[in-house]
N, C-alpha and C positions, 0 to 999 in steps of 0.2 A: 369162707364162712355166710352160715346160709342165711336169707331173708325170712320174714314172715309168711311169704308163699312158697316157699320152698324151694326159691331157685340160690343158687352159690353167687355172693356177692365179689366180683372182679376187686383185686386191691391196688391201689393207684400205687406209682411208682413200685420199684423193684430193687432187691439188696442184694449184693450179688458178692462171693466170695471171691478173693484173686488169690493166684498163685502161692503170694505172700504171706495168704493168714488175714490179710487187710477186708476191711467191705466196703464196697462201693457203692451208694445210693444214688439213684437216679430216677427224676419225675421229668415227666414231661410237659414243657412251658412252653408251646404253640408254636407258631411260624413267625421267624424274625419277619417284621412288617418291610425291612428293607431289602435283605439278601432272599428273602422267601423261601427259606431254609427251615425245616425241624431243627429245632435246639431244646437243649434239656438241662435241668439244672443237677449239677453233681457234689459230690463230696465223698472223699476219701477215709474211711476210719481205721486206725492203726489195730493191730491184731491188740487184742487183751480178755480179761473176765469180761470188762463191760461193752466190749465192743459193738453187740448186737442191741444192746439198750441203747447204746449212743447214735447208732446206724437208724434207730428206729424214731429219735428225737428229730434226728435231721432229715426225715422222710414227712414226718410230721409237720417240722417246721417248711419245709419244703409245698407242701400240699397249701397250708395256710398261706404263701407268697404269690401262687398260682391262683385261690380261688379268689387271694385279695386283688388281684390284677381284672381278672374273670368277671368279679362285681363289685366294682371300684365304687367309693364312696359319692361320685361324682361322674358326670359323661361329657365332663369338659375335656375339649382337646387341648393339645401344647398350645395351641395360637392361642385358645381364651385365656392361658393360663399364661401367657407371654402379655398381655393385652392387659391383666388385671395386676399383674407385675410390673409393670412400666407405670402404670396409675398410680400406685402406691411407692417407688423407691425414687430414692432421698438422694442424688447424684447431683456433680456438673453439668450444665448443660451440653460441654462438650463430648463429656463421659457419656453421658445417654446418646448422644449420634452415634459414637464408636460401638455402643452394643446395639443401637436397633438397625443402626448399617449390616452388623452381622450377622443379626437375627435375622434379618429379611433375605439376604442374600444364599444365608447355606442352611439355618436352623429349619426356617418357616416352609422351605419348599419340599423338603425331604422329611419332616418329624413334626410340619404342622397341624394335620387333619387326623393325626395319632391321639387318643384318646389318653390323657394322663397317666392313669390306671395299668394302662398295657407299656408304661414304657419302663425297661427295665436294663440291668447294667449291658446285656449281650448288644440289644439295640442300640443303646449308645455305642458299646466299641465298636457295632457295625458301621456306624455313624460316621465315627473317623475314622476308621479304615478307607471309607469314601474319599474323607478329605485327605487324606494322605495318598490317593491313587491321581485324585483329580478336582481340582478346586471349581470343577465345571460339573461336576456332580453327574459326570456319566459313567465312572467306574470301570474306567479305561476301554471301554468297549465303544465308543460312539465312532463313528466316520464322517460325519457332519460336515458341510462346509461350513465356516464362520463368516455370517456377512456383514457388512461394517454398516449395511443401511437396511432399514426395514422397507417391507414391500418391495413391487417391480425394481429394480435397476440395472444398470450394467455394469456385472461383476469387474473391479479391478484388480492389482496383486494384492489389496489389501482383504480382501475376500480369499480368506485362503483356508485349508483344510484344518480342522479341529486338531489341537495338540494338547495332550495331558499335561497340564502341570499340577503337582502336588500345593496346596494349601500352606502357608508355612508353618512351621511347627508351632512359633509361636502364637497364631491366629487360633491354631486348633485348641491349644491350653487358654486361650483366653476365652473363646466359645464354651469351655467345659466348665471355666468356675461361672459364667454369664448364666449358662443352665443350671449350675449346680444350685447357683442363689435363687434362682424362679423354683425349683424344687426345694429347696430349704422353708421357703411362703408356703408351697403346697402343703408340705405335712405341717408346716404351724396352722394353716387354716384346715387341716382332718379334711383334704382331698386326698389325700395318698399316704398310706402307713408309713411308707418308708421311701429315704431320698433316693431314687437308682444311681444317682449319679456318684454317692458316696463308696455304691459297691464296682462301679466300673474301674479299670484299671484308668489311671489319670495319663493324660499325654504326655510325653518326657520332658523335661525342660531343653530350650534349643541349647547349644554350644554358643555363647558368646564369641563373634567372629569380626569386631568392627577392624574397616580397609580403610585407615586414615592416609591421606596422600603424602608421599614421602618428602623429604625436606627441600628438594631440588622441586618438585610440582608444585609443594604449598608457595616457595618463591615465585614461579612462573603464574599459578594462578593470580596473587596478590599485584605482581608487577603487571598484568593486564587487567585488573582492576581498577589501579589507578589512573588509566585513561578517562574516567570517568570519575573526579575527584570524591563524590559523594558515596558512589560503590565503592570506591577503594577504602573509604574510611570505614564501611560498612563491613566488608573483605574481614580487614585488618582486625577489628575489634572481636568480629566471630573468634578471629584466630587466636589471640590473646586473649580472651574471657573466656573461650570454651563456652560462652551463652547458647541455649537455646533460640533459634529463628525467632520463636513469640515471643521469647522475654526481649531480645534486641527489639524487634519490632514497636516492644510495647514502653520500650525506655525515653523516659523525657529527663528536659534539661533539669528539672528542678529536682533529679534523684542523680546527677553528677557532678561530682564536687572534687573541680579539677584541683585547687588547691590543697586538700588532704590527700589527693589522688587514689579516689576511687570512688567507684560507683555502686548505687543501691538495685537491684531488678528485685522486685516485689509483685508485678505484674506481667501478664502473657495476653495474646491475641486470640482470640478462634471466632470461628463463621459460625453464627448462630441458624435455627432451622429456617429462618426466610431470607439468606445469605448476608446478611450485616454484617459488618466486623464490632465484634464486643472485647471489654478486657474483663479476666478474671485474677485469680489468684494464680500465684505460679505452681507449678507440677508438684511441688512438695506444698504447698500453703503455708510457705516460711518465707518471708523476704532474707535476703542474702547480700551483703558485704563485700566486693572485690577489689580485691588490691589493683593498681594500675601502674606499670613501668613507664620511666620518664617519657618513650619516644610515643606511648601510645596515648600520654595525655597529650602531646604534641598536636597530634592526630585530631585528639578531640576539640582541642583550642583552634586550631586549623576548620575541622568542621562547623563549628560554633560561629566564628568570624563569615565563612560563605554562608550560613542563614541569616544570620544580623545583615550581612549586606547587600541579600538578592530581598530581604524585607523592606530596608530602609530603600532601596532604588524602588521600590514600589509603594511607595508612603504608607509603608505597615510597620509594628513592632513585633518582634519576636516575641510567642508568649514564654513567660516561666516555667510554665510547663507545658513546653509545647514539644513536639515528637523529635527526638535527635536524629530520626533516620524520617525524611515524610517529602513527598511531592508537591507539598504545599510552601508558600514564601513565608506563613506565619509560623508554621509548621502544628497546625492545626487538625490534620489527618496523618495517620502513621503510613507507613508502609506497608503493604501487604504481606503476610509470611509467604504463602505462595508464589506472591509475584518475585518473592526473594530466590526461591528456591528455582522458578522458571529462569531466571536471569541465568543464575550460577551454573546451571545445565548446561544452558547451552554455550557459557562462558567455556566453561571445561570441555564441552564436546568440540566446539573451536581449538582446543591448544592439543586435542586428543588425549584429553587425561579423563581416566574412568573413573570417577569422584562424583560426591552431592553436597550440597549445603551442609547437611548433617555431620557429614564425615570432618569437617573442620573441628567440631566437639570433639572428634577423637581426637584429632591432631594434636588439640591443645592439651588433650588429658595425657597421650602417650610422650610428648614432647617432656611435660613437666616429669612423668615419672623416669625419663631416661636420664634425664639431669638430675634426680637422687630427690626428689622434692616427697616429702612424706605420704602416705596414703591419706589419712585424714585429710591433712590440706588439699590434696587433688579432690578429694571429693565435695571438701565445703565449697571450694569457686565451682565445681561442675553442678552442686544440688544435688547431688546423690545423698539418700538417706539412710540409713543402716549405720552410720558412724563410720564408713567406708569399705562398708562387704560390698556393695554392689559395685563399687570401684575398683575393688578387688576383683570381684567376682568376672566382671566385662574385662579388665585389662591386665590380667594375670601372666598373659604370655611378653608383655613388655618387662614385666619384673626382673626378667633376667639379666639383662643388662646393667641392672640398678645390686644387682645380687653380684654379678662378676667385681665390680668396684667396690663392694664391699669386703670381699674375698681377697682382693689386693690388698685393701686397705689394712685389713686384720695382720696379712702375711706380711706386710711393712715396720707393723709394730713388735712382729713376734723378734726373740733374740736368736741369735745365728745355731744352723745344729749342730752337734758335736763332729767332728769330722770334716764339714762343710769347709768350702776355699776362707770364707767369713771367719771359723772360729779361731 
């Protein structure tokens, strides 16, 4: 193409014919800010009478995308977008804390200074690849020593060479959806034309792999816990109800009906931005009633009697809405969830059992499923949403035992086969 001064104008992008007859459209899109490699937007057009026309449309579309990034509607960086997005984001405090932690640890160090208009699908996929290699963002190439202390110090065995550890797939997937939400808002604000997270390949859904303690291990754990009756009651109720640790720590006596053999889980605990313990709704924002067996009722009756006796010995009265598991004689303050987790981990380590407090929830679920309890009932006790879809996805591997019993039940009801010894 000739310009007004007679010079030929170079066409941006190219259309290449492949041996198959297809046309490959290729447009240079700049340098990846993470990998520093040149990258291109490409698309293959199947052969046909309109292939050339479709290829030209694709080239024009790619050029528009490149120009939009080179001349963005705003010069704001990813950091500035995240700051503005967090200002208007309406989520629970604990959810916001999780978002901020992931953004500060992973997103801002690698993408924060990048203009929002230059963020594209390939950059995001390169970012996810770095996280899959090393959660320390070294990309697999750092050989430095990780020091336990900042500043001059005598190194100990805790100052060790850096070892690459990938970020958990679930965390990478959550980071993707956090970024996608912020970029959706940027599109709505007309900061950018399209959301690059929609074009990037989504991080895969991690395969659920719960590791509940075995029945003998569970028995050893609860036996050890009973050396402190209050702690034993906590571990027992955690095993038999499958409640989350934050729900158990928030449980009040006013929510326990021993005569009706049911407790109501309506709140959970979390630590706010200033380190203060707060109550909020349960994870699904719905209260649920959990039926209690006769032995668990007796465990809770004994726990109530101990709490009342301690309060009375100090001239206090146990508050009707006092916490079931509390370090205070009057039940005025709850057991801190992190404290319960740490105590359980130390106990398990002493017994040589590799498990954690959350695994008791898995234990409760798997034992119920193995006993033939239907999925919807198990989901209701655990507080899973989706009518049992989450429960089925997480605990599918434990359905085989129930399935075998179902098969044996059906076989036992079938008539004898012709020619068999029972015919």
